[in-house]
Residue, then its C-alpha position, 0 to 999 in steps of 0.5 A: m482707468s482704461a478698459v485695456r488695463r482692466l483686461i488681464p489675459l489668463l494663462d498663455r493668452v496675449l492681447v494684441q492690437k493689429v497694426e492698420p495697413l497703409t491705404k495711400s503711398a508716401g507719394g499719395i497713390l492709393l494702394p489696392e486692398s489686396s496689397t494692404k492686407m498685413n498680419e502685423g500687430v502689437v502686443v498690449k497685454v501678456g498672460s502669466g504663461g502656461r503650466t506643464r501637466d506637472g505644474t512647471p511654469i512655461p514662460m511666454s515667448v512674447q512681451e508688452g510692446d513687441k511687434v508680432l506676425l500673426p496668423e491670417y485666421g484665428g484669434t478672438p476679437v475683443k471691443l475695448g472702450g471703442d478699439d479693437f483687439t484680438l486674444y491669441r494663444d502664445e503658441d498661435i503667434l507666428g514670430i516677433l518682427k524686429e526693426 
């Protein structure tokens, strides 16, 4: 069983693997580091969702496999099986990116 499958985020937490930015264009031109900074990621796992004060469940706004826009700062870095992931709260994710 892989390390990612063993981690189940709690409540409104979302496990995201950040997308690696391109360092070279399709034509082979090296891109400067400042232009390659991307705040995109793919949702790997989601928690069960939060709850209101009276116990009513709050559904998650993202699902596994969604491509999301992430804040520039924040999240908790997690290393699982040699791969880097980040845990965010559902409310910290800025949006879902559609193709």
